[in-house]
N, C-alpha and C positions, 0 to 999 in steps of 0.2 A: 666103082668099087671102094671099099673103106680099107685104107692102109692100116697095117698092123705093126705093133711095136713090141719089142722084148722089154719086160719090166724085171729088172735085177736078175739074181741068178735062178728064180723059179721059172723063168722063160714064160711068164704069162703074158698073152697077147692083149694089148689095149689100145685104144686110139683116144687122145684127149679132145674132148668136144666142149663147144661153147653153146649154151641153150639161150635163145631169144624169146620173149614172151610178148604177147598182145592179146587183148580181149575185146569182145563185141557184145552189144546190147545187155549190158550189166544192170541189174537192179538198182533203182534210185532209193538210197536210204535217207536222203536229206530232204527236209521239207522246203527250205528256201533256196537251195542249190542242188548241186548234182553230187554224186558220191566221189571220194577222194580214194581210189583204189590203190593197193599195194598187192603184190603176189609174193607168196612164200612157197619155195619148192622144197620137197623132202624125197630122200630115198627111203625105201622100206626094207629093213634088213631083220630077219628072223621075227617078223611081226611087229618090229618096232620102227618107228620113224625118226630119221635123222635129218635135221635140217641142213641144207647145203647152200641156200642163198635167199636173200630178200631184195625185191627191187625197190626203186625209189617210189614215193608217193606221187601220183599223178592228180592234180588239183581239178575238181570241177569236170569229170570226165567219166562217160559210160561206154567209151570206145578208147581205152588207154593202149598206147603204144609205149612200152617200157624201154629205157636205154641200159639199165643194168642188166647184165648177163650172169649166168650161173655156169661154172665150171664142173665137168664131170668125166670120168674115165669110161669109156664103153668098152666092155669086156664081152666079146661076141659069145663066149661059151657059157656065160652066166646070164640068168634072168634078172634084169634090174628093174624092179617096179619103182615107179615115180608117182608123187602125190602133189597136186598143185592147189594151194588154197588162196582164195582172194578175200581181202578184208577192206572194209570202208574205214579209213583212219579217221578218228574224230579230230576235229579242228584243234582242240586244246593239246593234242599229242604231235602237232607239226613240227615243233622244235625239239622234240625227243629224239635222241639218237636211235636209227632204226634197229640196230641189234639188241637195244635194251627194251624196245617197244613190247608191252604186254598184249600179246593177240587177244587174250581173254576180254579185254576192255574195248576192242573194236568190233564193229557189226561185220558178221560173217555173210559174204556174198555168194559162196559156193565154192565147190571143190571138184576136181576132175583126177582121173587115174589112166595110167597107161604104163606100158614096159618101154624102156629106152629103145630096144629094138624096133618097136612100131613107128618110132620117129625117124630113125636112120634108115629103115627100109623103104619109106615113103619116096616116091619119085623125086620130089623137091625138098625132101627131108623136113616137111612141115606137116604137122598133125593138128587138127582142130577137134576138140573136145567138148561136149555138152557139160554145163555145170550141174551139179547136184548138191543136195543139203546133206547134213550129218547123217541121215536115215537112209540116203540112197535115191531119194525122189527127185525127179527132174525140176530144175529151176530155170528161170530165164537167164539167158546169156551163154556164151562160149568162150573158151580160152584156146589160143593157137601157140603152139611150141615149135620153134625152128631150131635144127641142129646143124652146126658147121664145125668142121675139124680147125683146130687153133693153129695158128702159125707159129713155127719154131723160132723165127727170127726175133731178135731184140731190138730192130731198129724203130726209130721214133722220127716225127715229122712236125716241126713248128709251123703253124698256119695262123695267118691273120686275115679276117674278112672285112671288107667294108662295101658300102653300096653307095650310088649316087642317084639322086632324083627318083627315089622309090615312089610309087603310086601311093596317094593319100586315101587311106580307107576310112577315116574318121571325119565327121560332120564338123564338128566344133574345135577340133585340134588336129594335130598331125598323128600319123600312125606311130605304134609303139612297137617296132620290129625286133624280132629274134629269129635265128637260124636253126634249123634242125639239119644235121648231117647224116646221111644214111649210106650204107654199103650196099651195092646191088649185087646179090648172088648170081650164080650161073643160071638159076630158073628165074631171075627178074624179081626175086623178093627183095624188097626194101627193109634193110635192117638198120635201125637208128643206132648210131655210135656216140653221139654227142649233140648237146644243144649250147647256144651261146646264152648269155645273160640278155634281158630285155632292155632296150634302150628307148626311154620314154620321149615321146613328141618330137621325132627326128626323122627326116627323110634321106639324111645323108650318114648313116651311121657308121661308126667305126668300133668293132668289138674287141674284146680283149684277146690276146693271142691264145690258141687252144694248142695242145699237143696230142697228136694221135700216134698210137703205137701200132707197129705192124699187125698185132692181134686184132686191133680195131679195123684198120683198113684193108687187112688180108693181103692184098697184093697191089703194087702201084698201077698195074694194068687193069685192075677192076675199075668200073666207073663210081664215082661218088655222087650221090644226089644231094644237092643243097637246095632246101626249102626255105624261103623266107616268109614268116607270118606276121600278122598285126595282132599282137597279144590282146586277149580280152579275158577279164577276171572271171566271167562265167565259164570259160573254158572253150568257147566257140571262137577258137583262133581263126583269122580270115587269111588264106593264102594270098600273098602279094605276088610271088613269082617263084620259079624254080630253074635249076640248070643241072645237067649231068656232064661230068667230065672226068677223064682218067687223071689219077693223081700224078703219074709219070709225065703227062703233058704239061700240068701245071708247074712241076718241078723243072722241066725242060725250059719252059719260058722264063721261070725266075733264075735259072743259072745263066742263060743267055743274056738277060738283062743285067745281070751282076757283072758277067764278063765285060759287057759293053761299058758299063760304068767304070770298071777297073781300067780298061784300056784308054778310055777318055781321060781318065785322071792322069795315067802315065804321059799321054801325049801332052796334056796341059802343062805338066811339070817340065817336060823336054823343051817346050816352047817358051 
């Protein structure tokens, strides 16, 4: 059941939601590579579209799994139409800030429509929609939208990952590893929440620290899925390995190790 909250003095019930997006079997608009898709989501109010978010651009992918989320308040007593549009972003605009990107200059890959309630009332809060063109005719590809209630806590966790003796996936050099961290929902849906940088030609990488907010990891008792890929410029990243672990367990191990270090230092000083 969806929890409801009172909004101000008007006693309007709503639940803040986070929308996650992925797509499958998109059309390829590029001759020498794959499309570079970005998703834009709108609400429809009085016949007018109001943009509420844009994802990042995923390079060379017809099966994008976007990390950027969109926030929206679910008001159960109001019909809330949503529109999802996917664009292939031209290479020359890759350094343009997303908010200022002119969508009319990008290739249109298709759009889909639904009401927010259709996503929320699904068993796993995920809805897959077929893409259509501007005239409503069916196009190749689908978009999947997943909704989750947002966490009210403002806690954050700093994490740093490193790997040892990774499997080498390249023939003439070493792997170029990066990590994708996902949160596993109650229905076992993997929701990506961050990616590390790519470290070139390295089987013992140490990535820059990342910060995860409670809104991203949801609960320390929910498992995180950490996947390690060998980066490929074509977008065909090869999976090196993965693991799943509760954040609370990782924190417990870290705190125990830190306490052992502190007590060891105290003993060394006394002796």
